[in-house]
C-alpha positions, 0 to 999 in steps of 0.5 A: 500500499503506497504511503501518503504524502505529507503536506506539512514537509515540502520537498525542495530540490536544488540543482548542482552548481555548474562547472565553472570554466577552470573545472571545465578545463580540468576535465579536458582529457590529455589528448585534447589538450595536446592537439585540438579536436580539429587536428586530432580529426585530421590525424584520424581522417589520415589514418583511416584513409591509409587503412582503406588503401591497404584494403583496396578501398573495399566498400563496407569497411568505413566504420571499421577503418575509422574506429581503428584509426581513432583508437591507434591515433588516441593511443599515439597522442596518449604516449606522446602526451604522457611521455610513455615509451613506444611499445 
């Protein structure tokens, strides 16, 4: 059986505070602070192109090429940003 609401104690909802510009900058990943989003997208597009070229530009693998290139570029950028050795 559901409980009845009490009218004597109203529920007050408050919003969480918004992130400041400084907090938003801290939340930025090392990848995007190392290179801009436009440069990252260009690197991914280039890597995806070379993957497609290796396959002879066979249709139906565009998303697969892009996702693999994105993963590859992000890994390279993370290594460069953190100074991790290549491996």
